[in-house]
N, C-alpha and C positions, 0 to 999 in steps of 0.2 A: 425377515426381521421388521419391514414396516411393511406397511399394505400398498399395495402398487395406489391406493385411493391417495393415501395422504403423501407420497413424492410428487404424484401431479400437480398438486398443489404445490409441495416444500419446492420442485425444480424450478416453473419459473418465476414464481416468490423470490426465489435468491439471486437467480439470474438475474432478472429487474434489479433491484435492489445494487448488486453488482458493478451494470451498466451504469447505473448514474454515478456521473462524477463527485469524485470525493479526495483526501489526502495521497491514500496511496495509490489512485487512479493515476491523479495529477501527475502524481512522482513518477510512478511507471512512464508516462509519455515526458515529463520531462529527460530523464534519462534516458529514453529513447533517442530523443534531440543530440545530447551534448554525447551518451557512452554508445552510442547504437542498442538494439535488440539484444545483442548476446552477450553484451556486459551486466544488461539489465537484468538478465536474468541472477547474477546474483544478490541486487535487491531482492527481484521475485521470492527468492527461496526463504532470507531472513522473513520477508513481508508473513509470506506463507505458513512461517514454524510459529509465528507472532498470532496470526491467525487462530492455526489449528490449537494453541495455547488458550486462547479466548474462548475459544468455542468448547475444549474440554472442560474447563470453568465453568462455565455457564450450564453446559449441563450437568455436572457435578453438583451447581450451586455453589460456589465458591466464591462467582461473579457477585452474585447477588450479596454476599459479605463484604467483598471489593469496594462495591459500586455506598456503602455505608459510610467508608474510610476516604473521602475524596482527598485528604495530604497524601494519600498514598500515591495519588494521580499526579502530585503536585509538580514534584520533583521532577519525574518523569519527562511532564508536559512542556515545564517550562526549557529545563534543559536540551529536550530534545526542539522545540520551537527554535530556540536559539539558536541550535546549530543551525538548521535547516536555515534559519534566517539569516548568518553568516554563509552559508554556501553560495544561498543565491543573489548575496550583494560579491561576492565572488565572481561566480557569472556573470553579473550584470557589466563587470569592471574587465571582462573577460581574460580573467587571472583563475591561476588556481587548478586544480588536477579535472573540475569538474566542467570548467569550461571549453569551450573547441578553441583551437588555437587558431590565432589572425593571422598566422603565417603558417606554410606548407612544412612546417617543420613536426617530428615525431617527438611529443610530451608523456610522460609516465603516465598510464591513465588513470582514474583512482581504484583502489585497491580494492580487492573481491572482500574481504573484511569490513573495509567504512561501505560498501555499499550494501550487503546483507545486514546491519546492523542498521542502516538507515533505515530499510523495509521494515525491521524487527522493531523498532521504535516507534517507528509510523504507526503500524496495527496494533500495539501493544501499550502505549501511553494516551490512547485515544477514549477517553470515557463511554465515546457514545456507541464505540463500537463493542464494550462493551454489556452495557443497554440492551442495543441491538442485537443480540443474542440472548441475554437474558431474558427478550420479549420472543424473540422468533421460536426457539428451538424446545422450550416445555410442552407447547401445540403438536407440536410432531411427536412427541415423547409420548408412548403407551406403557401403561401401569403394569400392563399383563403381561409384557414382554421385558426380555433381559435390557438393563440399559445401558449396557458395555455394546451389543452388537448394536443396537439402532443407534446409539452414539458414532459406532465406527464407520457406519451405512452413511449418518449423515455428513459427517465429517469430513470422507474421503468427495460425498459429491459438492459439497463447499469448496475443497482446498482446488479440485477440478474446476468449477464454473470460477473463484477467481483467477486461476493462473490464466485462462484461458481469456478470460475479459484485461487483463491485466498485458497480455501478451498484445491483445487489440491497438488497448492504448499506447504502448512503447512502441508495434509497427505504425502508428499515426504519427510518434513525434519523431521516427528514422526518416518513416515519407516527407514532414515540414522540414526535418533538415538537409533532403538531398532538394528539394524544393527552392529554399533558399540559398544553398549553397551553391547550386547554377548560376545563379544571379552575383555569387562573393558578398554576401551580404550575413556574414559569421556575424560581425558583431550584432546587428540586430537580432538573428539568432539566439546568442548569448544574452542579448538582454531581453527576449520573450523568457527562455527556460530561466535566467532568473530571477526574474516578477513573481510567474508561477512556485518556484519553489519560496521564494518569501510570503509569496499566500501561502503556499501550505506549511510553513513556520507559525506562520500568526494563526493561521486555524486550528493547529495543534495547541499551540501558547493558549490561545483568545475562548476559541470553542465551545 
């Protein structure tokens, strides 16, 4: 469906882009710190659905139309950014379900739906993500081949690479939690995670 020559260029290109720190990767690291890798999988699921949706829209030409309607992104960007910023402030204060409890007590973790929604909104509400796919996908689509088959292959590879990178960042956050937790620096860890979360929210709202 896609020539090996195109794939040999597409895979390293998208791998490099995915590995570059961005909103979704930072979010994965933050949740890896505070929720653990296993629960962060729910955020990843929402994020991958969002990325897949944007990629399909870009391949079908819908994304180009969306980019001409910046007001469609405004509500998502601001609401999403404010929500993530609020969560970050709560984490900084060691409060809320996203924060690691200061005392050795079991608190209800963040809900699966909440985590999935975070990932989805972060992926879909980012105009740069739409613009990126508009620029990246068309050069790898050949007019002589069926569009649906080519998109299916490329999107499957995109989601596989994205998932691997998200896991890498989440595992890094989980490792940081283990290192700081051994010294009892839970409050410091919450503040690091909270500051990063506020940064993601500001990035989403103003980026």
